[in-house]
N, C-alpha and C positions, 0 to 999 in steps of 0.2 A: 531508504529507498532512493534509487537514482532516477529522478524525473527531469534529467537535463539531456541535451543533445550535444554530441561531440562531432560537429561537422568539420571535415578537413579544411574547408575554405577559411575557417577561423582558427585553425591550429597554428600556434606561434612557434616557429623553429628557434632553436637555441641560437643566441647571438644575432637575431634578426637585425639588419641595419649595420652590422659590423662583422668582421671576420673573426674577431676574438683571438683565442690562442690556436685554434685549429685551422683557420683559413677556409672553413667550409660552412659559413653561417647561412648560406642560401640553399643548401642541399634539400631541405624539407620542402621548400617552395618549388623545387624542380622535379618532384615525383612525376612519373610518366602518366599522361592522359588525365582525364577528369573523372575517372571512376571513383566513387566515394568510399569504397571499402576494399579491403585486402582479403582474399580467400586463401586459406592454408589448409591442407589436409590435417584433420585432427590427429591422425596417427604420426604425423611428422613433428608434433610439438613435444619438445623435451626440455628438461632442466639443464641449464649450462653447468650446474654443479655436479652433474653425473648421478644424481640421486633424486628421489621423490622429494619435492619441497615440503619441509615441515612448517607447522604453524609458526609464524614469526620470522621466517627466512627472508621475506620481502625481496623476492627475485622475480624477474620476468622470465617467461618461457621463450625459447628460440626454436628455429626450424632445424631439424636434424641435419647434420652435415655442415652447419654454418662454421666458417673458420673462426678461430679464437678472436673474441672481441677485445679490442684494446681500449684502455681508458682514453676518453676524449673523442672517440669516434661518434659520428652522428647516427642515431638510431631512430626509427619510427616506432613509437610505442602504441600498440593497438589493443583495444579491449574486445573481448569476445561478445558479439551481438547475438549470434545464433549459430547453432550447429545443425545443419540441414544437408540432405543429399544433394549432390552436384547434378546440375542439368547442363550438358555441354551442347552448344549449338553447332551447326555445320560450319559456321565461320570461325569457330574457336572460342566464342564468348562463353564465359562461365556464369551461370545463374543458380539460384537456390530453389530447390523443390519444396513443395509443401505450401502451407498457408500461414501468414504472419500471426493470425489469431491463435494458432496452436502454440506459439512461442511466447505470447504475452503473459507476463506474470506480475505480481504486485510486490516483488522484493521481499523484504523482511516481514511485511504485513502478511503476505500469503504463507510464509514459513511458519508464522505463529498460528495462523488458522489451521495449517496442516498438522502442527504439533498438538493442537487442542482437539480438533474434530476428525482427524484422520488424513493420511496422505492423499492428495488429489481430491479433497472434498468439494471444491468448486466444480471441477470437471464431472464428478459423480452426480452432483445435483443437476448440472446442465444437461447431462445425458438423459435424465428422467423428466426434464421439463417438457411441457406441452405448449407449443406455440399456437397462437390464435390470431385472428384479425388479418392484417395484411401480410404476415409472415407465416408461411406454411411450407411443408415439405422438407426434404433433406438436401436440397441443392446448396452448393457452396456459394456463399456470398461474401461481401466485404466484412460482414459481421457474423458472429456465431453466438449461440446462447451463453457459452462460457465467457466470451469477451464482454457481452452485455452485463453479465453478473459482476465481473471484475470492475468494469467501469462504474457500476452503481455503488459497489463497496468503496471505490476510490473517492467518490463524491464526499464521503465523510472525512477524508483527509484533506481534500481541496474544496472547502465550503464556498469559496469565492469564485471558483472557476465555472465557466459555462460548459455546456455539453461538448462543444468542439474542443475546448482546452482539456477537458477530462480525457477525451479520446486520444488527443496528441500525447498526453502524459502517460497513459497506460500502454500505448504502442511504442513510444520513445524512439530509439534508433532503429527499430525494426523496419520502419518505412524507408530507411536508407538502403536496405538490402536489395540487390537486384533479383527479385523474385521472378520465377519463370512466367508468371502472369502479372502484368502491371498492377500495382496496388497503391491506393491513396487512402489517407485517413478518412474514415467515415464522418459524415457531417453530423451536426447536432440533431437534425431531423431524423437521420437514420437511427441514432441511439434512442431517441424518443419512441420511434416506431417499434423497435425491438423491446424496449422496456414495457410498452403497452402490450405487446404480444406475449411476453413472459408472464405478466401479471405479478401479484405479490407473493405467490406461493414459494418460488425458489429462494427468495431472500428470507422469507419467514422460516423456511426449513433450515437455511444456513444459520440464522440467528438462534433457532431452537437447539441446534447441535452444539453451537459454541457455548450457549448459556448452560446446557446440560453438562458439558465438559468442564466448565469453570466451577459449577456446583460440585461435581465429583472431586475436582482437584482440592477444593476447600475442605471437603469432608475427609479426604485421605491425607492431605499434607499441611493442613492449617495448624502450624505450631502455636499460633496465638489463641486458638480456641480454648475456652474455659467452660467446663461442665461441672454441674453439681448433681449429687445423687449417686446411687449404686450403679455398678456396671450393668449395662443393658437397659437402664431406666434413667439415663442421664437427661438433665435439662440444660439447655444452653443458657449461659449467663447474659443478661442484658443490663442496660443502664437507663436512667431517666434524668433529663436535665432540661432546664428552661433556656429560652433564647428569645431575642428580639430582633426584628428585621426592619430596617428603614424602608419607607415607601415614599413616593413623590409627595412633595409638600403642596397639597391642594386642599381647599376648604372641605371638600367631601371626605378626603382621607383623614383630616384632623377630626372631623365630626364622628367618623366611624371608628377610628383606632385610638385617637389621643396620642399622648407622648409621655415620656418619663423624665424625671430629673428636675422638673419645675412644677410649682403648685398652680401656676396660671396657664399651663400648657403653652409656654413660649419656647420650648426646645426647638432646635433647628428643623427636625424632621418628625413627622408622625411615625409610629412604630407598631408593628404587629407582634403580639406576644404569643409564643408557641411553647408547648410542652411536648418534648419528643422522647419516645422510647426507642433505643437503638440496640443493635446486636453488638455485644462487647468485642466479638472477634473481628467482624468485617466492617464495623462502624456504619452499617447500612441502617436507614430509618425503617422501623417496623410500624410505629403508630405516631401520629401527630395530632395534637389537639390545640386549636386556636382559642384565644381568650374571647373572641367575639362569636364563636360558633358553639352550638350546643350538641354537635355530633362529633364522633371520632372518625378521622379520615385514615383509611388503610392505605399504605404506600405499596 
């Protein structure tokens, strides 16, 4: 997932500080104006090789009609941030139509969610979500339900980031696009308001669909699964093993748990003794019994 910005003010031209072999080391610094992005008609992008690029070709696209590019020429390499309808102002300025929240995605993370739970699963859940509290109605705002869900999912990938940093990460370079309506990254307070308005139901629904898809995948494609019994009456194979877990060395823990390896309880750490029953296929814990407890804990 690409959670970085590529601002032109920090782009380093080839040979900066020296002319090198081409004598044009400062061309990238002399791009006209201060506009942060380049707009190109999607229909004008073609492969310089004259054919559709195959996987592994590692070639950039060019604008149709571009003269043959010679080795050593200075090029501006641009990544696609968004494909949106053009809005042409009376003075000739080109801006992007639409809303940046409609273009925000979670990269490979969202691709995996779509593969498991269905294409566009986040947008589907967001469309059915009911907003409460301070967020009501269908008016377009800086946030949308889908963007709030994506930001919440992203928190699991960026556990140390605050709300503002999460919003900056999920929107990425979209904030650099000259949208037809000025747009700024929503603040952390805005995200908190939308999360409260959404409630837990949308994320719980997404979790349920992903877990159900993972369960079906294990049943259909788990080559490690081991069954015993006749067809139609199979039993899944499990295993039982013991384990010990170190806990902080405090008097209370030593009194409660004790330790192993020494007769006088002088081992470095107290330890909890567990007996675990696990699924032989997924290695997931099914039952755990602790040596100091008289009940079985279901996981």
